mmCIF file of the N, C-alpha and C atoms, coordinates in Angstrom:
data_MODEL
# 
_entry.id   MODEL 
# 
loop_
_atom_site.group_PDB 
_atom_site.id 
_atom_site.type_symbol 
_atom_site.label_atom_id 
_atom_site.label_alt_id 
_atom_site.label_comp_id 
_atom_site.label_asym_id 
_atom_site.label_entity_id 
_atom_site.label_seq_id 
_atom_site.pdbx_PDB_ins_code 
_atom_site.Cartn_x 
_atom_site.Cartn_y 
_atom_site.Cartn_z 
_atom_site.occupancy 
_atom_site.B_iso_or_equiv 
_atom_site.pdbx_formal_charge 
_atom_site.auth_seq_id 
_atom_site.auth_comp_id 
_atom_site.auth_asym_id 
_atom_site.auth_atom_id 
_atom_site.pdbx_PDB_model_num 
ATOM 1   N N  . MET A 1 1  ? 0.902  -1.326 -0.041  1.00 0.00 ? 1  MET A N  1 
ATOM 2   C CA . MET A 1 1  ? -0.050 0.139  0.088   1.00 0.00 ? 1  MET A CA 1 
ATOM 3   C C  . MET A 1 1  ? 0.912  1.343  -0.115  1.00 0.00 ? 1  MET A C  1 
ATOM 4   N N  . ASP A 1 2  ? 1.913  1.311  0.574   1.00 0.00 ? 2  ASP A N  1 
ATOM 5   C CA . ASP A 1 2  ? 2.894  2.155  0.624   1.00 0.00 ? 2  ASP A CA 1 
ATOM 6   C C  . ASP A 1 2  ? 3.239  2.823  -0.948  1.00 0.00 ? 2  ASP A C  1 
ATOM 7   N N  . SER A 1 3  ? 3.528  1.626  -1.439  1.00 0.00 ? 3  SER A N  1 
ATOM 8   C CA . SER A 1 3  ? 4.097  2.009  -2.821  1.00 0.00 ? 3  SER A CA 1 
ATOM 9   C C  . SER A 1 3  ? 2.838  2.831  -3.659  1.00 0.00 ? 3  SER A C  1 
ATOM 10  N N  . GLN A 1 4  ? 1.677  2.345  -3.574  1.00 0.00 ? 4  GLN A N  1 
ATOM 11  C CA . GLN A 1 4  ? 0.585  3.327  -4.150  1.00 0.00 ? 4  GLN A CA 1 
ATOM 12  C C  . GLN A 1 4  ? 0.584  4.752  -3.603  1.00 0.00 ? 4  GLN A C  1 
ATOM 13  N N  . ASN A 1 5  ? 0.573  4.907  -2.462  1.00 0.00 ? 5  ASN A N  1 
ATOM 14  C CA . ASN A 1 5  ? 0.678  6.024  -1.662  1.00 0.00 ? 5  ASN A CA 1 
ATOM 15  C C  . ASN A 1 5  ? 1.858  7.090  -2.543  1.00 0.00 ? 5  ASN A C  1 
ATOM 16  N N  . GLN A 1 6  ? 3.037  6.800  -2.678  1.00 0.00 ? 6  GLN A N  1 
ATOM 17  C CA . GLN A 1 6  ? 3.888  7.136  -3.085  1.00 0.00 ? 6  GLN A CA 1 
ATOM 18  C C  . GLN A 1 6  ? 3.612  7.686  -4.758  1.00 0.00 ? 6  GLN A C  1 
ATOM 19  N N  . HIS A 1 7  ? 2.987  6.706  -5.292  1.00 0.00 ? 7  HIS A N  1 
ATOM 20  C CA . HIS A 1 7  ? 2.899  7.027  -6.820  1.00 0.00 ? 7  HIS A CA 1 
ATOM 21  C C  . HIS A 1 7  ? 1.863  8.088  -6.853  1.00 0.00 ? 7  HIS A C  1 
ATOM 22  N N  . GLY A 1 8  ? 0.790  7.836  -5.926  1.00 0.00 ? 8  GLY A N  1 
ATOM 23  C CA . GLY A 1 8  ? -0.421 9.190  -6.292  1.00 0.00 ? 8  GLY A CA 1 
ATOM 24  C C  . GLY A 1 8  ? 0.138  10.441 -5.923  1.00 0.00 ? 8  GLY A C  1 
ATOM 25  N N  . SER A 1 9  ? 1.506  10.522 -5.190  1.00 0.00 ? 9  SER A N  1 
ATOM 26  C CA . SER A 1 9  ? 1.772  11.718 -4.656  1.00 0.00 ? 9  SER A CA 1 
ATOM 27  C C  . SER A 1 9  ? 2.729  12.242 -6.081  1.00 0.00 ? 9  SER A C  1 
ATOM 28  N N  . GLY A 1 10 ? 3.436  11.428 -6.700  1.00 0.00 ? 10 GLY A N  1 
ATOM 29  C CA . GLY A 1 10 ? 4.261  11.647 -7.617  1.00 0.00 ? 10 GLY A CA 1 
ATOM 30  C C  . GLY A 1 10 ? 3.232  12.116 -8.982  1.00 0.00 ? 10 GLY A C  1 
ATOM 31  N N  . SER A 1 11 ? 1.915  11.529 -9.360  1.00 0.00 ? 11 SER A N  1 
ATOM 32  C CA . SER A 1 11 ? 0.988  12.126 -10.129 1.00 0.00 ? 11 SER A CA 1 
ATOM 33  C C  . SER A 1 11 ? 0.529  13.471 -9.733  1.00 0.00 ? 11 SER A C  1 
ATOM 34  N N  . SER A 1 12 ? 0.303  13.551 -8.704  1.00 0.00 ? 12 SER A N  1 
ATOM 35  C CA . SER A 1 12 ? -0.053 14.972 -8.383  1.00 0.00 ? 12 SER A CA 1 
ATOM 36  C C  . SER A 1 12 ? 1.053  16.265 -8.716  1.00 0.00 ? 12 SER A C  1 
ATOM 37  N N  . LEU A 1 13 ? 2.250  15.769 -8.821  1.00 0.00 ? 13 LEU A N  1 
ATOM 38  C CA . LEU A 1 13 ? 3.232  16.756 -8.916  1.00 0.00 ? 13 LEU A CA 1 
ATOM 39  C C  . LEU A 1 13 ? 3.132  16.899 -10.273 1.00 0.00 ? 13 LEU A C  1 
ATOM 40  N N  . VAL A 1 14 ? 3.070  15.897 -11.333 1.00 0.00 ? 14 VAL A N  1 
ATOM 41  C CA . VAL A 1 14 ? 3.079  15.986 -12.656 1.00 0.00 ? 14 VAL A CA 1 
ATOM 42  C C  . VAL A 1 14 ? 2.122  16.961 -13.183 1.00 0.00 ? 14 VAL A C  1 
ATOM 43  N N  . VAL A 1 15 ? 0.851  16.457 -12.620 1.00 0.00 ? 15 VAL A N  1 
ATOM 44  C CA . VAL A 1 15 ? -0.312 17.139 -13.159 1.00 0.00 ? 15 VAL A CA 1 
ATOM 45  C C  . VAL A 1 15 ? -0.268 19.075 -12.510 1.00 0.00 ? 15 VAL A C  1 
ATOM 46  N N  . ILE A 1 16 ? 0.423  19.055 -11.598 1.00 0.00 ? 16 ILE A N  1 
ATOM 47  C CA . ILE A 1 16 ? 0.768  20.755 -11.248 1.00 0.00 ? 16 ILE A CA 1 
ATOM 48  C C  . ILE A 1 16 ? 1.577  21.252 -12.145 1.00 0.00 ? 16 ILE A C  1 
ATOM 49  N N  . GLN A 1 17 ? 2.678  20.386 -12.581 1.00 0.00 ? 17 GLN A N  1 
ATOM 50  C CA . GLN A 1 17 ? 3.544  20.764 -13.493 1.00 0.00 ? 17 GLN A CA 1 
ATOM 51  C C  . GLN A 1 17 ? 3.346  21.142 -15.036 1.00 0.00 ? 17 GLN A C  1 
ATOM 52  N N  . GLN A 1 18 ? 2.103  20.281 -15.461 1.00 0.00 ? 18 GLN A N  1 
ATOM 53  C CA . GLN A 1 18 ? 1.662  20.379 -16.770 1.00 0.00 ? 18 GLN A CA 1 
ATOM 54  C C  . GLN A 1 18 ? 0.985  21.373 -17.228 1.00 0.00 ? 18 GLN A C  1 
ATOM 55  N N  . PRO A 1 19 ? 0.172  21.877 -16.263 1.00 0.00 ? 19 PRO A N  1 
ATOM 56  C CA . PRO A 1 19 ? -0.449 23.272 -16.269 1.00 0.00 ? 19 PRO A CA 1 
ATOM 57  C C  . PRO A 1 19 ? 0.483  24.600 -16.560 1.00 0.00 ? 19 PRO A C  1 
ATOM 58  N N  . SER A 1 20 ? 1.366  24.380 -15.762 1.00 0.00 ? 20 SER A N  1 
ATOM 59  C CA . SER A 1 20 ? 2.619  25.605 -15.719 1.00 0.00 ? 20 SER A CA 1 
ATOM 60  C C  . SER A 1 20 ? 3.051  25.585 -17.146 1.00 0.00 ? 20 SER A C  1 
ATOM 61  N N  . LEU A 1 21 ? 3.487  24.496 -17.615 1.00 0.00 ? 21 LEU A N  1 
ATOM 62  C CA . LEU A 1 21 ? 4.050  24.590 -18.944 1.00 0.00 ? 21 LEU A CA 1 
ATOM 63  C C  . LEU A 1 21 ? 3.246  24.886 -20.351 1.00 0.00 ? 21 LEU A C  1 
ATOM 64  N N  . ASP A 1 22 ? 1.985  24.625 -20.018 1.00 0.00 ? 22 ASP A N  1 
ATOM 65  C CA . ASP A 1 22 ? 1.024  24.995 -20.938 1.00 0.00 ? 22 ASP A CA 1 
ATOM 66  C C  . ASP A 1 22 ? 0.793  26.583 -20.871 1.00 0.00 ? 22 ASP A C  1 
ATOM 67  N N  . SER A 1 23 ? 0.801  27.150 -19.561 1.00 0.00 ? 23 SER A N  1 
ATOM 68  C CA . SER A 1 23 ? 0.665  28.484 -19.555 1.00 0.00 ? 23 SER A CA 1 
ATOM 69  C C  . SER A 1 23 ? 1.806  29.230 -20.271 1.00 0.00 ? 23 SER A C  1 
ATOM 70  N N  . ARG A 1 24 ? 3.036  28.705 -19.907 1.00 0.00 ? 24 ARG A N  1 
ATOM 71  C CA . ARG A 1 24 ? 4.289  29.339 -20.700 1.00 0.00 ? 24 ARG A CA 1 
ATOM 72  C C  . ARG A 1 24 ? 3.846  29.370 -21.990 1.00 0.00 ? 24 ARG A C  1 
ATOM 73  N N  . GLN A 1 25 ? 3.664  28.238 -22.594 1.00 0.00 ? 25 GLN A N  1 
ATOM 74  C CA . GLN A 1 25 ? 3.581  27.853 -23.901 1.00 0.00 ? 25 GLN A CA 1 
ATOM 75  C C  . GLN A 1 25 ? 2.628  28.944 -24.464 1.00 0.00 ? 25 GLN A C  1 
ATOM 76  N N  . ARG A 1 26 ? 1.420  29.136 -23.970 1.00 0.00 ? 26 ARG A N  1 
ATOM 77  C CA . ARG A 1 26 ? 0.390  30.032 -24.254 1.00 0.00 ? 26 ARG A CA 1 
ATOM 78  C C  . ARG A 1 26 ? 0.929  31.393 -24.569 1.00 0.00 ? 26 ARG A C  1 
ATOM 79  N N  . LEU A 1 27 ? 1.576  31.639 -23.411 1.00 0.00 ? 27 LEU A N  1 
ATOM 80  C CA . LEU A 1 27 ? 2.103  33.269 -23.586 1.00 0.00 ? 27 LEU A CA 1 
ATOM 81  C C  . LEU A 1 27 ? 3.018  33.223 -24.764 1.00 0.00 ? 27 LEU A C  1 
ATOM 82  N N  . ASP A 1 28 ? 3.999  32.475 -25.127 1.00 0.00 ? 28 ASP A N  1 
ATOM 83  C CA . ASP A 1 28 ? 4.719  32.416 -26.206 1.00 0.00 ? 28 ASP A CA 1 
ATOM 84  C C  . ASP A 1 28 ? 3.967  32.477 -27.440 1.00 0.00 ? 28 ASP A C  1 
ATOM 85  N N  . TYR A 1 29 ? 2.916  31.650 -27.385 1.00 0.00 ? 29 TYR A N  1 
ATOM 86  C CA . TYR A 1 29 ? 1.980  31.401 -28.750 1.00 0.00 ? 29 TYR A CA 1 
ATOM 87  C C  . TYR A 1 29 ? 1.181  33.079 -28.893 1.00 0.00 ? 29 TYR A C  1 
ATOM 88  N N  . GLU A 1 30 ? 0.956  33.556 -27.872 1.00 0.00 ? 30 GLU A N  1 
ATOM 89  C CA . GLU A 1 30 ? 0.255  34.834 -27.974 1.00 0.00 ? 30 GLU A CA 1 
ATOM 90  C C  . GLU A 1 30 ? 1.018  35.906 -28.579 1.00 0.00 ? 30 GLU A C  1 
ATOM 91  N N  . ARG A 1 31 ? 2.281  35.836 -28.057 1.00 0.00 ? 31 ARG A N  1 
ATOM 92  C CA . ARG A 1 31 ? 3.412  36.807 -28.307 1.00 0.00 ? 31 ARG A CA 1 
ATOM 93  C C  . ARG A 1 31 ? 3.720  36.824 -29.593 1.00 0.00 ? 31 ARG A C  1 
ATOM 94  N N  . GLU A 1 32 ? 3.832  35.619 -30.281 1.00 0.00 ? 32 GLU A N  1 
ATOM 95  C CA . GLU A 1 32 ? 4.383  35.347 -31.569 1.00 0.00 ? 32 GLU A CA 1 
ATOM 96  C C  . GLU A 1 32 ? 3.371  35.954 -32.528 1.00 0.00 ? 32 GLU A C  1 
ATOM 97  N N  . ILE A 1 33 ? 1.740  35.587 -32.273 1.00 0.00 ? 33 ILE A N  1 
ATOM 98  C CA . ILE A 1 33 ? 0.794  36.232 -32.870 1.00 0.00 ? 33 ILE A CA 1 
ATOM 99  C C  . ILE A 1 33 ? 0.845  37.782 -33.069 1.00 0.00 ? 33 ILE A C  1 
ATOM 100 N N  . GLN A 1 34 ? 1.157  38.398 -31.977 1.00 0.00 ? 34 GLN A N  1 
ATOM 101 C CA . GLN A 1 34 ? 1.168  39.898 -32.091 1.00 0.00 ? 34 GLN A CA 1 
ATOM 102 C C  . GLN A 1 34 ? 2.056  40.212 -32.959 1.00 0.00 ? 34 GLN A C  1 
ATOM 103 N N  . PRO A 1 35 ? 1.969  41.510 -33.594 1.00 0.00 ? 35 PRO A N  1 
ATOM 104 C CA . PRO A 1 35 ? 3.238  41.963 -34.459 1.00 0.00 ? 35 PRO A CA 1 
ATOM 105 C C  . PRO A 1 35 ? 4.336  42.559 -33.710 1.00 0.00 ? 35 PRO A C  1 
# 
């Protein structure tokens, strides 16, 4: 059961990091569209 607990924690970290990267890419995309 301990192994499962650790896995859940790791998944949470990845989920938090994903949106962060998306936000950064979105800013870059918006900047590229602007002249």
